[in-house]
N, C-alpha and C positions, 0 to 999 in steps of 0.2 A: 897772298890772294892774287889771282890773275884771271885773264879771260882769253878768248880765242886769239891765235897768233896768225899772222899773215904768212902766206906761202914763202918759204925760203928763209924765214927768220928763225934763228936758233936761240934757245934759252941759254943764258950765260951758265957755263958748266964749271967755272973755276971754283974750287973749294973756298969757303969763307974762313978766315982766320978765327980760331976759337970754336969752330963747329964741333958739335958732339961727335964722338967717334963713330956712332951709328950712321952718321950722314957723310962721313968723309970719303971713304974709298968705295963708293957704290955708284952704279950707273945713274945718270941724272934723273931719268924717269922714275926709277925706284926710290931715289932720294925724295922726289916730290910726292910720290905716293905715301912714303913714310911720314912726311910732314903732315899731309892731309889726314892720315889715319890718327896721328897724335892729337890733332885738333878734335877729331870726332870722339876720341877716348876721354876728352875732358867732360863728356856727359856723365862720367862717373861721379862728378860733383853732386849731381841731383840724386843719383842712385844711393850713394852713401848717406846723404842727408835723410832720405826716407827710412833707410835701414836703422840708422842711429836714433832717429826720433821715435821710432816704433818701440825702442827699448825703455823709454821713459815710463816711470810709474805715474799713477794719478797724482795731480791733475793732468799730467802729460805735457808734451811740447806743443806750444801754440804757434802756428805758422804765421799768424798776424802779429801776435804779441811778443813772442820770443825773438831775440836776435839770432842771426846765423851762427855766430861764434859761441852761443850758449851750448851748442851741441858738443863743443870741444873742451868745455870747462871741466877740469879734473875734480874740483871740489863739489860736493853735494851741498849747495847753498840753501836749498829749500825756498821758502817764500822770500822774495826780495823786497817786500813792501817797506821794510825798515831801512833800506838804503837809498832809494829815491831817484836814481836816474831813469829807470823804467820800472816803477814800483809794482806794476801788475804782474811781473814775471815770476815764474817758479823755475829754478835751475837745479837739475840733478840728472846728469847724463852718464849712465853706466858704461856706455861704449864711447866715452870721450876720446880715448886713444885712437879709435878707428877714424873719427872725424879729423883729429889733428894730423894723423898720418895722411889722410886724403888731401889736406891742404898742402902738405909738402909734395906729395905726388903730383898734384895739380900744377904746382910751380914748375916742376921738372918737365911735365908734358908741354906746358906753354913754351918754355925755353927751347926744348928739343924741336918742337914744330917750327918755331921761328928760324932756327938755324938751318933746318932742312929746306925751308921754303925761301931762304934768302936769295937764291938765284932768280926768283920771280920779281924781285924788287929792282927799281931803277937805280943806277949809280948816281944818285942825286942826294943832296943833304936830307931831304925827307925820306928817301928810300933807305939811306944808311941809318936814319934815326930809329926805324922800326925794330931792328934786332937789339939795339941798346935799350929801347923801351921795354922790349920783351924780357931782357935780362933783369931790369929793375922790377918788372911785374913779377917775375919768378922769385926774386929775393923778397919782395913784399909779401907774396902768398906764403912763402916758407916761414917768414916771421910770424904770420898769423897762426900757423900751426905749431911752431916751436914755443911761442909765448902765448898760451891760450887767453882768451878774453874774459871780461867780467870781473876779474879779481880787483880791478880798480874801484869797484863799488863796495868792496869789503874792507873795513878798517884793518890796517896792518897787512894788506895784501902785498904781493911781490912788486917791488918798485920797477924791476926790469919789465915785468908784464904790463904794468901801468903805462910805461912809456912805449915799449916796442910793439905791443899788440895794436893799439890804435894807429901808430905810425905806419905799420905794415898795411892795415886796412885802408887807410887814406891813400897811401902810395899805390896800392893795388887798384883802387878806384880811378885815380887820376891817370895812371899809366895806361890802363885799359881804355879809358875814354880817349886818350891821346892817340892810341893805336887805331881805334875805329875812325877817328876824324881824319887821320893821315891816309889810311887805306881808302876811305870814301872819296877823298880828293884825288888820289893817284889813279883810281879806277872809276872816275866819274863818267867816263864814256860808256861804261856798262851800266846803263841807267837803272835797271831793276835792282841790281846788287847795291849800287850806290844809294838809291832811295831807301832800300831796306835798312842799310847801315845807318842812314840819317835818322830814320824812324826810331831805331834802337838807341841812338845817341840822345834823341829827344826824351825817350822814356828814362834814360839814365839821369838826365838833367832834372826831370820832374821828380824822380826818386830822391835826388840830392836835396832839392828844395823841401820835399816832404819830410826828409830825415832831420832837417834843421828846424822845421816848424815846431812850435811848442806842443801842439796837439797832433803832430804828424799828419795834419790835414784829415784827421779822422780815420786814417788807414790802419793805425797801429804801428809801433816802432819796427817790428819785424817786417811787415809788409812794405813799409817805406824803404827799409834797407834793401830788401830784395829787388825793388824797382830800380834802385841805384846800382846794385852789383850784378844782378842776373842778366841784363842785356848783353854784357860782354861775354858771359858764359855761353848764352844762346848763340851769339854771333860767331863765336869760335866753332861751335858744332856745325852750324849752317854753312860756314865758310869751308870747313873740311869736306862736307858733303858735295858742295858745288865744285870744289877743286877736283875731287875724284871723278866727277862727271865730265869736267872740261879738260882734263889733263892732255888728251891727244892734241889739243889746239891752243895750248897756253903760250903766252909771250908776255914779257915785262911791259909796263906802260911806256 
């Protein structure tokens, strides 16, 4: 993320070690546009959820009661009342493979965007931390897709899924939150962007509290989870749009 640049200041054009091939040998402005476009493409996360949820048979997918990961569970578990973590849920996702694939794609988009946009980050410890956090975020999201959730609620479920799915989900949340905090600080002089980011951080923290609360603060388990996870998704899309609009005058902080 970045903002207007002063006259005469040039964006750092050196390639970043480990950058995706798509961002290596291209003109700097095209590289930045590619990064912004990749951020915008993460809106696919919402589109795929709607499509996959629409394939559920009665009683259907509950946006407040069902967890996001329920969309990717390969087993048709039916009524979950006998298992107990979120007993009101029903799980049977015919297009589970589509959702799991989307999680993997989302991780790749996040990492690709970060690598393309690295020249906009300052050469400071905080600036260098962002690509690393994006890499961890990518790995975390991929884990969520490769090891589908909710099997831990079923006796005899896959132990690898029991461990790796929640690990990925928690890491995704923490790294996404960290990225927003760092970018808000680095670009604090761009007040509107920074305040919007802070507002989304606040929603994330509220969602985390609601997710941990026994009754989810009356919101439902799925709604609480979305309040924790979705702000970073929305932030990525908004940041991509703002970047495309501001590219002619970008400079690092």
